[in-house]
Kinemage of the C-alpha trace (Angstrom):
@kinemage 1
@onewidth
@group {chain A} dominant
@subgroup {mainchain}
@vectorlist {calphas} color= white
{ca met a 1} P -2.082 -1.818 -51.875
{ca thr a 2} L -5.059 -0.900 -49.687
{ca cys a 3} L -5.117 -4.417 -48.181
{ca ile a 4} L -1.471 -4.036 -47.038
{ca ala a 5} L -2.214 -0.485 -45.634
{ca asn a 6} L -5.337 -1.694 -43.749
{ca arg a 7} L -3.194 -4.655 -42.312
{ca ile a 8} L -0.477 -2.194 -41.132
{ca ala a 9} L -2.995 0.114 -39.635
{ca arg a 10} L -4.729 -2.759 -37.678
{ca leu a 11} L -1.322 -3.983 -36.410
{ca ala a 12} L -0.377 -0.384 -35.332
{ca thr a 13} L -3.717 -0.007 -33.561
{ca ala a 14} L -3.378 -3.392 -31.805
{ca gly a 15} L 0.132 -2.522 -30.774
{ca ser a 16} L -0.927 0.851 -29.461
{ca val a 17} L -3.653 -0.655 -27.354
{ca ala a 18} L -1.357 -3.230 -25.968
{ca leu a 19} L 1.043 -0.483 -24.830
{ca leu a 20} L -1.796 1.611 -23.260
{ca val a 21} L -3.058 -1.342 -21.346
{ca thr a 22} L 0.356 -2.266 -19.870
{ca ala a 23} L 1.610 1.336 -19.337
{ca pro a 24} L -0.070 1.948 -15.971
{ca val a 25} L 1.271 -1.334 -14.579
{ca his a 26} L 4.821 -0.527 -15.616
{ca ala a 27} L 4.476 3.080 -14.347
{ca ala a 28} L 3.113 1.909 -10.925
{ca thr a 29} L 5.958 -0.552 -10.423
{ca arg a 30} L 9.008 1.507 -11.394
{ca leu a 31} L 12.041 0.019 -9.807
{ca his a 32} L 13.744 2.202 -7.278
{ca gln a 33} L 10.812 4.614 -7.071
{ca pro a 34} L 11.334 7.088 -4.109
{ca ile a 35} L 9.745 5.910 -0.924
{ca gln a 36} L 7.215 8.223 0.562
{ca val a 37} L 5.275 7.873 3.741
{ca trp a 38} L 2.121 9.458 5.312
{ca ser a 39} L 1.137 9.114 8.975
{ca ala a 40} L -2.342 7.681 9.479
{ca met a 41} L -3.090 10.818 11.535
{ca gln a 42} L -2.057 14.170 10.292
{ca gly a 43} L 0.578 15.877 12.490
{ca val a 44} L 1.222 12.748 14.566
{ca glu a 45} L 4.264 10.613 13.827
{ca pro a 46} L 3.751 6.928 13.405
{ca ala a 47} L 6.083 6.218 16.394
{ca val a 48} L 3.760 8.263 18.595
{ca leu a 49} L 0.748 6.551 17.191
{ca met a 50} L 2.313 3.184 18.261
{ca glu a 51} L 2.225 4.415 21.878
{ca asp a 52} L -1.428 5.577 21.688
{ca ile a 53} L -3.290 2.930 19.687
{ca ala a 54} L -3.968 0.672 22.619
{ca asp a 55} L -6.402 3.282 24.011
{ca met a 56} L -8.118 4.067 20.680
{ca pro a 57} L -11.610 2.713 19.943
{ca leu a 58} L -12.261 0.676 16.879
{ca ser a 59} L -12.997 2.972 13.936
{ca asp a 60} L -16.786 2.297 13.740
{ca met a 61} L -16.986 3.706 17.371
{ca ala a 62} L -14.462 6.498 16.987
{ca ile a 63} L -15.685 10.078 17.791
{ca asp a 64} L -12.478 11.955 16.685
{ca asp a 65} L -10.000 11.731 13.900
{ca gln a 66} L -7.847 8.620 14.422
{ca pro a 67} L -6.157 5.870 12.554
{ca tyr a 68} L -8.277 3.112 11.048
{ca cys a 69} L -8.563 0.505 13.759
{ca ala a 70} L -10.490 -2.653 13.139
{ca ala a 71} L -10.396 -6.512 13.591
{ca asp a 72} L -7.241 -8.064 12.024
{ca ala a 73} L -9.279 -9.957 9.460
{ca glu a 74} L -11.040 -6.724 8.328
{ca ile a 75} L -7.900 -4.836 7.968
{ca ala a 76} L -6.271 -7.765 5.980
{ca gln a 77} L -9.259 -8.019 3.692
{ca thr a 78} L -9.268 -4.168 3.084
{ca leu a 79} L -5.486 -4.057 2.227
{ca asp a 80} L -5.850 -7.080 -0.117
{ca his a 81} L -9.069 -6.073 -1.788
{ca asp a 82} L -8.524 -2.306 -2.111
{ca phe a 83} L -4.815 -2.197 -2.728
{ca gly a 84} L -3.661 -5.749 -3.639
{ca glu a 85} L -1.232 -5.629 -0.757
{ca arg a 86} L -0.065 -8.767 1.118
{ca arg a 87} L 1.694 -9.165 4.396
{ca ile a 88} L 5.479 -8.766 3.786
{ca asp a 89} L 7.089 -8.717 7.142
{ca ser a 90} L 6.249 -8.661 10.861
{ca asp a 91} L 8.518 -7.515 13.813
{ca gly a 92} L 5.959 -8.611 16.417
{ca asp a 93} L 4.432 -5.225 17.097
{ca thr a 94} L 4.069 -4.043 13.479
{ca glu a 95} L 3.382 -5.597 10.100
{ca leu a 96} L 4.473 -4.334 6.732
{ca trp a 97} L 1.973 -4.959 3.927
{ca gly a 98} L 2.889 -4.120 0.294
{ca ser a 99} L 1.820 -4.269 -3.360
{ca asp a 100} L 4.175 -4.831 -6.129
{ca gln a 101} L 1.357 -4.138 -8.576
{ca leu a 102} L 0.359 -0.703 -7.164
{ca gly a 103} L 3.660 0.208 -5.490
{ca thr a 104} L 1.774 0.962 -2.217
{ca trp a 105} L 2.606 -0.115 1.267
{ca thr a 106} L 1.053 0.033 4.765
{ca leu a 107} L 2.225 -0.305 8.331
{ca val a 108} L -0.145 -1.943 10.594
{ca ala a 109} L 0.327 -1.921 14.459
{ca ala a 110} L -1.070 -5.066 16.433
{ca arg a 111} L -3.326 -4.536 19.482
{ca asp a 112} L -5.014 -6.861 21.974
{ca glu a 113} L -8.012 -8.966 21.150
{ca ala a 114} L -7.084 -9.545 17.471
{ca thr a 115} L -7.348 -5.917 16.521
{ca ser a 116} L -5.003 -3.696 14.729
{ca cys a 117} L -4.522 -0.128 13.600
{ca ile a 118} L -3.047 1.319 10.383
{ca ile a 119} L -0.290 3.754 11.479
{ca ala a 120} L 1.321 4.693 8.148
{ca ser a 121} L 1.078 4.210 4.506
{ca gly a 122} L 2.966 5.251 1.446
{ca ile a 123} L 4.132 4.683 -2.113
{ca gly a 124} L 7.391 3.433 -3.658
{ca phe a 125} L 6.989 -0.190 -2.491
{ca asp a 126} L 9.468 -2.595 -4.206
{ca gly a 127} L 9.565 -6.205 -3.040
{ca gly a 128} L 13.221 -6.204 -3.783
{ca arg a 129} L 13.976 -3.829 -0.968
{ca glu a 130} L 14.594 -4.820 2.644
{ca ala a 131} L 11.574 -4.397 4.865
{ca glu a 132} L 13.630 -2.347 7.311
{ca val a 133} L 13.682 0.507 4.799
{ca tyr a 134} L 9.924 1.044 5.136
{ca tyr a 135} L 10.000 0.926 8.939
{ca arg a 136} L 12.897 3.440 8.969
{ca thr a 137} L 11.148 5.711 6.516
{ca ala a 138} L 8.122 5.774 8.853
{ca gly a 139} L 10.393 6.639 11.790
{ca leu a 140} L 10.053 3.258 13.589
């Protein structure tokens, strides 16, 4: 009897561990999670940032609070490495990056000389939604 009880306990423990391991992934990618957005600069709407980013220095030379501006390759590496985001859409001036795994998304505005600035980010990314939803949510 104890052999069967031990086997049941081991199976229950293994099942519990499996559920605990997969629970964060399922929670992070809930379908139809509400979309939330934050501007890259508190108190300044992303549409206003779009107008001002051409004059902003790269972030390593910034003296004031400003959006993260850097070389395109650096921004791409950061979004991929830190958030698992990939480029989803581009309208020429702005790129949408998103992560199905974490449910995060980022709007990146292009600048001259292969540099860009992050103008907004949020949660609620779902690869099944139209990209336009994220641009609209950010006020673009």
